[in-house]
N, C-alpha and C positions, 0 to 999 in steps of 0.2 A: 548667550546660548541661542542656537537657531530654533525658530518656532516650528512646531510640527506641521507638516503640510497635509492638506486634505485631498491632494491629488492622488491618482492611481498610478503614478509613475513609480516603478519598482526601484529599489536601491541597486540591484544588479540589472543593468540596462538591457541585457540580452534576454532576460526573462520578461517577455512581452505580455504575459497575461495567462489566463487559465488554459487556453488552447496550447500555448507553448509548454506548460507544465504537463498537460495530457500527453503531448508528443514525447516529452522527457520520460514519463512513466512507461510509455510503449517501448522506448529504447532500453530502459532498465529491465523490463520484462524479457526482452530479447536477449539481453546480456545474461540474465539468470538462466534461461533455457539453454543458451549456448554453453555456459559454464557447467551446468549439470550434464549436458551431453558430452562435454570434454572430460568430465570427472574432476573438475577444478572446484573443490568444495570451498576453498577460501574466497575465490571470486564470487561463487554463488551466494555465500553468506553476505558478502559486501552488497551484492545486488538486492538481497532481501531487505537489508537495512535501507538502502537508497530508494528502492521501490516503495516501501512502506511509508517512509517519511514524505516522499513526494506525492504519492497517491492520496494519502489522508489529507494533506494540506491543500489539495486542489479545492476543497470546500472553502478554506480561508480565502483563496484567490478569487473564487466565484463571488463570495460575499463582498470582497473589496471592489471588484470590477463591476459587479452587478448587484448593488445593494437592494434592488427591487426583488431579488430572488432569495433574500435572507430567510424568509419563512419556509420556502420550498427546499432549501438545502437540508433542512432537518429530515426530510424524507430520504435523502441520499445518505445521511449519517445512520439511519435506521436499517439500511440494507445489510443483509448478513455479511457480504463480502467486505463492506466498508467497516463494519464493526470489528471484524477479525483483523483487517489491515490497521485500524486504529490501535488495537491492543498491541500488535507487533511493533508499530511505530513508537508508541509510548514506552514499551518495555525496552526497545532498542535505545531510546534516548535517556531513560531514567533508571535502567537496570531492572526495576520491578514496577508493578502497577499498584497505584494507591486507590483502593476501592472507596475510600472516604471522600475523594474529590467529588464535587458537584456533578461533573460530567459523567462519572460512573454511577451516580445515583439515578441520573436521568436515562442513561444508556448503559446497562450493566455489562460487565466483562463477558466476552465471548470466547476468547482464546485462553487455554490453560497452559499450553507449552508449544514449542516448536522442536520437533525431533528430527535428527538426521540419521538416516539408516541406509544400508545397502539394500538394493532390491534383488531378491533371489534370482529372478529371471535373467539378470544381466551380469551375474557374478561367476567367475571361474572359481574353482575350489580355493578359497583363501585369498584370492586376488581380485580387487575391484577392476573393472574395465570401464571404458568410456560409457557414460550414460548410466552407470550403476548406482549413483547416489539419488536419493529421494529426500525431499524436505516435506515433512508432514506436520500439519498443525493439528494439535489435539484441542478440541473445544471443551468448554466447561461441561458439556453433555457427554463427554467421552467419545465423540465422533472423531475420526481421523480423515483429514482432507489434505490433498497435495497442495502445497503452497502455490505451485504454478497455476493450478486450477482456480484457487482463490484470487490470485492476481489477475488472471484473465477475466474472471467474473467482475472484479472491481473495475477493470478497464471498460468492459461492456456496460456496466451500470453508469459509469461517468459519461460514456459516449451517448447513451440513451438520454441521460439527464440533459446533456448539452443540446442534443437534437430537439427534445421536447421544449426547451427553453430558449431556443435560437441563439446559442452561444457558438459563434463561429470564428471570432477573432479577438 
């Protein structure tokens, strides 16, 4: 059996580190917005899944490539956008959230559900038109937030974290 390596070389060689993953997240956000603008709900939901998994796991990549920042990444985990992204990521992968896991004891659940709805301003009577779909995240406090806005906030939070901690490649 091959011994586990301590290097930071990823299994997928084109995934070159946290900055690559941030750029991937930006592309997934663009795909989400484009799919919503085109009224393609199936592609939009794929983008929600892809965005959430990639965005939340940026923290793991930072911890692997920059172990000196492990304590600081907890501040990124606590940001509201990242807590919502974490919940959507985990619910996407595991169907439901398990509040008994240690991670949820430390950082309680933020998202209650993701709802898909038609937006009244963009609908013709009975017929959806391009840009008519909205993805709303309902928080445990019963707030409704557009997923696109949460995603943009998560990107901004990660960009700020990278800038503050000199993560550039």
